[in-house]
N, C-alpha and C positions, 0 to 999 in steps of 0.2 A: 503493500499499499504506500502511496505517495505521501509526503509530509504534509500536504495540503487537502488530501481527500478527507471525507467525513469519518471520525473516529468509530471504532466497532462498539455497539451499543447492545443492551439485552434484547431490544425489539428495534425493527426498522419503523420508519415512519408509517408505512402502510398497515402494520400489524399492532403497533403500540397502543395499549388501551386508552392512553392519555391523548389520542389524537383527536377525540371528541372534545376534550376539554380545550385542546388547541384551537379548534374551531370556535369555541365561545370567545376566547380572547382575540383571535383574528377578526372575528365579527364585531366585537367591541371596539377595536382600533379603527376597522372601517367605518362604523357609525359615528365616530369622533371626527373622522376626516370629512365625511359627507355632509353631516349636519352642520359643520363649521362654515360651509359655504353659503348657508342660509340664515343660521341663527344670529348672526349678526346684523343681518338686513333690518329685522324688526326693531333691534336696539339702537340703530343708527341714529335716529332722531334725538334720542336721549343722550347718546355719546356726544352728538355735536353740541348740544346745549351745555354739557358739562365741560367740555373742553374747549368751548369758544371756537369751534370749527367753523371755517367759511363754507359757503355753499359750493364752491370752486373745488376745494380740497377734500370735501367729505367723501368723494368717490374713491379717494386712495385707501380708504378702509377696506374696500371690496377689491380694487384693481391691485394693491401691493400683494395680496395673497394669491390672487389668480395669475399675476404675472410670474411670481416665484415658483408657484405649483405647477402650472402648465409648461414654463420654460424649462424647468430642470427635471421633469419625469424621466425623460430618456436616460439622462445621466444618473439619475437615482437608481433607474432599473439595472444599468450597467454595473454600477457599484456594487449592487446585491449579488450580481453574477459573479463578481470578481473577489469579494470578501466574504460572502456567506449571507443568505437570506434573513436568518435568525439575528445575525449581528446587526445588520442594517434595520431590521424591524425593532430591536430594542433600543438601538441609538436613536432612530426617528421617534419612538414613544417619549424617551427622556428629554430629547430637544423639543418636542412639541409641547410637552408639558411646561418646560421652562419659558418657551416663548408665549404661551397663553397666560402665566402668571405675570410675566412682564407686561403684556398687554392690559390685564385688568388693573394694574398698578399704574398705568400710565397716567402722568399729570399734564402733557401737552399733546396736541394731535400728532406731531412727528414721532413722539414716543410710541404712540399707538400704530401709527404707519409701520415703523420699524419692526415692532412685535407681529404685526401681521404678515409681513413680508418674511420674517424668521420662521412663522408657522409655515408658510408656503414651502420653504426650504426643507424643513423636516417632513413635511406631507409629501413632498416629492421623493424622499427616501423611504417612507413608511408604506404609502400605497402599493407600489409594485412589489414589494417584499411581502407584504400581506397576501396578495393574490398568487405570487409564485409559491409561497408556502403552502397555500391551499391546493395548488396545482400539483406539487410534488407529494404531498401527504395523502390525499385521497385518489387513489388510482383504480380502485374497483368501481366498475359502472354504476352499481347501486348506490355505493357509499358517495361516490362523486355527484351523483344526482342530488342526493340529500344535502351535501355540503354546499354545491352551488346553489341550490334552492334558498338555504339561509342567507348566504353571501349576497345573492342577488336580490332578495327581499330587502336587505339592508340597504344595498346600494340604490334601489328603486324608491324606497319609502324614507330614507334618510334625509332627504331635502325637505319633505313635508314635516317630518318629525322636528327638524330643526327650525321651522317656521312657528311650531307649538311651543317648543321649549325656549325659543327666544321671546314669545309674548309672555309666557308664564314667569320666566326670570326677570324680564324687564319690569313687568307690571307688579310683582308681589316682592321682588327683592331690589335689584339694580342692575343696569346695563353690564356692569363690570362682571357680574356672575357669568354672563354668556361667554366670558373668556375664562373666568376662574374654573368653571365646571369641567374644563378639558383635563385639568391637572390630576384630579383624583381617578377620572376615567383611564388616563395614560398610565398611572402608576399600577392600577389594578391589572391592566393589560400587560404592563412590564412585568410584574411578578408572576402572573399566570403563564406568559410566553416563556419566560426563563425556566419554568418548570416543566411545561408540557410540550414544547415544540423542538424539533430536531433541526439542526443545521445541516446544510448542504453546501459544501464549498467544491469548487471545481478542482479535478485532478491535476490540471496544468494551468499555469498563470499566463496570462496574457497582458499585453500593454494596452492602456487606455488610449483610444483614438481621440488625441486632444484637438485634431483638426475637426473631426465629425462632431466633437462635443461643442466647439464654438459654433460652427455652422447651425447645428440643430437648436441649441439653446437660444442663440440670437434670432433664428428664424421664428421659432414658437413664440418668443417674447413680443417680437414684432407683430405678429398675426393676433396674439390675443389682446395686445395693448390697442392695436388698431381697431379690434371689435369694440372695446371698452370705450375708446374715444369717438366711435360712430354714433354712440347715443347722444351725447351733448352737441356734437358738431355737425352730424350728419355724414352720409356715405360719401358724398362728393367734396368733402373737405379735402384740400390738398394735403393735410397732415395724415388723414386717414388713408388717402389713397397710396401716399408714400410709404406708410407702415405696412399696408396690406401687400402692396406690390413687391415691396423689398423683402418682405416676410416670405412670400411665396418663392421669390428668386432664390433667396438664401435656402430654403428647403428643398428646392429643386437642385441646387448645387450639392447640398448635403446627399440627396439621393444618388447623384451621379458619383461623389466622392466614395460613397459606400460599396460601389461596385469595384473600386480600385484599392481601398485601404486594405492593408495587411491584416489589421485587427479591428474590423468595422464596429461602431458603437451600435448599429441596428443591422446585423448580417441580412443581406438579401434574402436568404433561405426563409426568413421568417415571414416576409410579406410576399414571397412568390407562391406560396401556397394558395390556391384559389379560394378555398373555404374560409381560410384565417382572414385573407383580404377581404372577402365578402363580409365577414363578421366585423371587421374592424369599420367598414363603411357603412354598413346597416346599423351599427351602434352609434357612430357619430350622427347620422341622419335622425334616429330616434331620439337620441338626447336634445338636438336642436328643437324639435318640436316638443318635447317634454318641458324645457326650460321656459319656452314661450308660454305654455299652458299654466305652469306655476307662477309666472310674473303676471299675466293676465287675471288670474282668479284671486290672487293675493290683492291686486288693487281692486278689483271688482268687489270683494268682500268687503274691504275697508272703506273705500272711495264711495262706491255706488250704494251698497246695501248698508253702510254705516256700522259695520262690525267693528268690535274692539280688537286689538292685537290677539288676545286670547281666543277670542270667539272665531276670529279668522283662522288661527291655527287648529282649533277643534273642528272647523268645517273640512279640513283635510284629512281627518282622521279616517273616516270610512275609506278613502281611497288608500290610504297607507296599510290599513288593515287588510284590505282586498289584494294589495300587492304581496304582503306577506303570506297570506294564506294561500294564494295562487302559486307563489314560488316554492313554498315548503311542501305543499299537499297535492298539488296537481302536476305542474311542470317538472318537479324533481322525480315524480314517479313516472312520467312519460318520457323523460330524457333518454332513459336507456332501452326504450321500446321503439320509438319513432325517429325517422331522419330528422335533423334540426330544423329544417326549413319547413316542416309540418307543424312546428311549434311556433316558429318566429313569424311565418306569413300570417297565420290567424291572428297573432298577437298584435302585429301591426296594423292588420285591418280593423280590428276591434278598436284600437286605440285611434285610428282615423275616423271611424264612424263616431266615437265619443267626441272628438274634437270638432266633428261637423254638426253635432247635436248641439253643442255649446255655443254655436253661431246664432242660435234663437233665443239666447239669454235675454229676458226683458228688464228695463229698468227697475221695475218693482217685481222682484222675484219671490216665490216661495221656495225655499232651500230643498224641502224634500220632494217636491215636484219638478222644478226646474233644474237643479243642480246635482242632487245626490245621485239620480240614475246615470248620468253621464260620468261623474267621477268614479263611480264603482266599475262601470264599463271600461273606462281607461285604466284603472288599477288592475283589472284582469288582463288586459292586453299587455301592461308593462311587466307583470308577472310572467308572462309566458315569453316575452322577448328576452329579458335579461338573462334568464337562466341558460337558455339554449345558446344566445350569442356569446356569453362569457366562457361557457364550456367549449363551443366551437373555436374560438379565438385562441384558446390555449391547450387544446387537445394536441397531443402528439408532438408537441414541440421538444426539441433537444433540451435536455436538463440544463445545459451551460447556457441556453438562452432563455430560461423561464423568466428570469428577473426583466429583460428588457422587452420580452413579449407582453409580459403584464403591465410594463410601463407604458407600451403602445395602447394597450386597452383603456388605461387611465388617461392618456393623452387624447384619445377619440372622445372620451367622456367631457375632460376639461375644455377643450377646443371647442367641441359641439356645444357645451353650455354657454361659452362665451359668444360664440356666433348667434346662438338661438336667442339669446338675451337681448344682443344689440340689433340683430336684424329685425327680430318680431316687434320689439319696442319700437324701432324706427318707422315699420309699417303702420303699427297702431297709432302713433303720434302724428305723423303725416296726415292719415286718413282723418283723425279727430280734427286737426286743424283745418283741413278743407271743409269738413262737414259744418264745423261751428260758424266758420267765416261765411259760407253760403247761406246758412240759415239765419244768421243775425242780419245779413244784408237784405233777405227775403222779408224779414219781421219788420226791419226798420222802414221798407217801402210802405207799410201799411200805418205807421205812427211810431211813437216812442217805444223802446224796448225797455219794459220795467226790469228791475233786478231778480224778481222771481222768474219772468220769462227767460231771461240771460242764463239764470242758473240751470233752469229745465233744458234749455239748448245745449248747454255745456256738458250735462249728464248726458243727455242723449248721444252726444258727439262721441264722448268717451265710450259708450257702450258700443256705438257703431264701429269704432276703432277697433275695439276687442274683437268684434265680429269678424272683421275683414282679417285681422291678424290670425285668428283661431282657424279661419278657412285656409289661409296659408300654411298653418302648421298641420292642418289635416292633409293638404297635398304633399308637404315634406314626409309626413309618415307613410302616405302611400308610395312614394318613391323608395322608402325604406323597405316596403313590402315587395316592391318590384325587383329590388336588389337581392333581397333574401331569397326569393323565388328562383331568379334566373342564375345567380352566382353561387350560392351555397348549394352543392350537390351531393354532400357527404350522405353515406347510407346511415341506416340505424345501427347502433353499436353492435358488434359481435362478441358474445359472451364465452365462446369457447377459446378465443385466443389467450395466448399468456401475454401479459403485460410487459412490455420492455421496462427495464429500469428507470424510474423517474418519469414514465409516461403511462397514460391510462390504459386499461385493458381495452382490447378490441380495436386498438389504432397501433401504428408504428411510427416511429420517429423518421425524419427524413433521411437519417444516416444509416438506419437499421432495415434491410429489406426482409419481407416476410418470409419465414422460414416453411418449407413444404415437408411433410412426413414422406419417408421413402416408401 
């Protein structure tokens, strides 16, 4: 055995009885990372008042986190492959806890921005490590289905849970607890991971592709930042266009370099697999639509229906519960029986129908009649999508590439969320502006417009903007459905095959051909 390979233990990760406890702590870490993307949103107005933050600078509470997280994910995944997933998982947890505590104790806006950026750095280390640990620990098809059901349920419902948690903490404690709450969660996951998880270190050391790191990180940061700037400045802003075009050019150059680098940051074999590439693209499109829906419904609940932050968070609970139940009880059981596209395609179609139904939301809505059925249908679709997509994206990957593959999954989610939030918010805002201007002009032609009439027109315009944005989100989800059906052609898992080391049963890695019996 080489000095860098995994030490011999009493039980391998696939048979260790502690592996299910390991899933608990991986899930806890994933929940912390996912909900942190939304938990601060509801606390932002309170933090802005407390820290005397300007309207111009307040976006950096969100942007600092997304830039660091999205920009460094591929680097974090490759570091996990080089030094060991358990090590990077534990280091990410401690770093995230410290950064969260610093953010909660911030006395100035720039201290909070710095803490949020530091959270993003350690999240980029933590998220791919968590998913790659899950991939290498659960290799039996049935166990893998259950594990990915739990993980995917957390990934899908975590954003909505963050909205509820942010509302509760802000309303009944203080906005600072939206940061402090991460510290105990991280410490519990650290202690549990130290006990329950196995490390997997490569048998051979490779050098880090520094040129690839520079190109990938700079390109991803430019794309994510460009999307965040599109919201206040518009997509035709020279700054936004420069960032997006420059980011895409850098990522294209990164892709070219990976075909020539001796030790590529993202080995081309990872994305050349048709099913894996289809899963990446499907996930990115689905997340664009999902984040648009979260954005619209959050504003709809609070600005149109007048819900308090806690009530808005509670309104998302049925959807979150549906995602969790569908992921753990339905999709996880079907995953080892059906081809993945027979789960992903129906899931994306259900989600697209739910988004389209929401385009008929009235200004004065009854939650149980107008909102609840669509959110439950949307949760059912997401539960089917996430389990099968994440399993397909990580199945059969070479163990030495597990970390960077997991990082690519997270990058699709992060970039998709940034694009979805910026793109669909811009569509809704522009539509609302045009609607309000036209109707105010029409109303003014018949006489003076009273404040009550103006308020009614504005509210109608806001809802009309949401309708148009949700229609576009539905179209994007239909595109995800088409990609899943046409590109992902993997068959149902075969249960009689022996699993290669580090890969799931019923599959083979790119480097190991299937053996036939004589």
